[in-house]
N, C-alpha and C positions, 0 to 999 in steps of 0.2 A: 839559436835562441828560441824558446817557446814563448808565444804570446800568452800573457796571463788571462785567465777567465775572469768574469765579473765577480766571482766568489772568492778568488785568491786575494790574499793580503800580501802586498809587495812592499819593498823598501824604497821604491822610487816611483815617480809619476811616469806614465807612458802615454803616447798619443793613441787615442782610440779611433779618431776619425779626422780626416782632412777634407774640407769642402771648398771648392773654388766657386766664388759667387758668379751668378749669371748676369747680374745687373752691371752695366758698364757706366763709368763715370768719366767726365772729361778732365778732372784734376784730382790730385791727392787730397786737397783741402775739401772738395765736395764729398768724397767718400768718407773722410774722417768726420765731417759734420753729420753725415747719415748714420755712421756708427755711434756717435755720441747721442744722437736723438733716440736711436733704437735702444741703447743701453739704459737711457733714462726712462723711456716709455715702458719698457718691459722689465722693470726692476723686479728682481726675485731673489730671495735669500740664497737659493741654490746657485746663483750666478756670482756669488761673492757677497761679502757683508763687512761692514766697518766695525761693528762692536758685537761680539768678539771678532777680531780680525780673521777673515777667511778669504783666501784667494779664489778668484773665479776659475772654473775649469775650462773656460772658453778664451782663447787667445786669437786676436785678429791682426793680420798683417795686410798691407796694401802692396800690390804688385802692378807694374806697368806691363801690359801685353799689347804690343804694337803701339797704337796711339791712345789706348783706353786704360783706365785704372780699374782694378777689381779687388775684391776682398778674398783673402784666404783665411778660413776659419779652422782652427785646430781645437779639437775637443780632447782634453787631457783627463785621463783616469787617475784620480787622486786617492784611491782607497789604500791607506797605509796600514801597516802592522803597528799598532800603537803600543804593543808590549815589548818592543825591541829596546835593547840597551843602547845608551848613547856613548 
């Protein structure tokens, strides 16, 4: 499978980048609070919007590595071909 370029129009989203966070947290609740604060502080329409409804291209998961919790951020490329038939 060939990875689409940024100029391609595709019929599906694809993961552009995966980033494992360097900062360690001692609980899942602590990292979720940090994610919530960051998303509120750095609000930007390109990161999702409520009206009109647009999904964020950034997805964050929490993973436990040994005794610490870290974030895994996935940047999804969402450039669709809007002329496709349904």
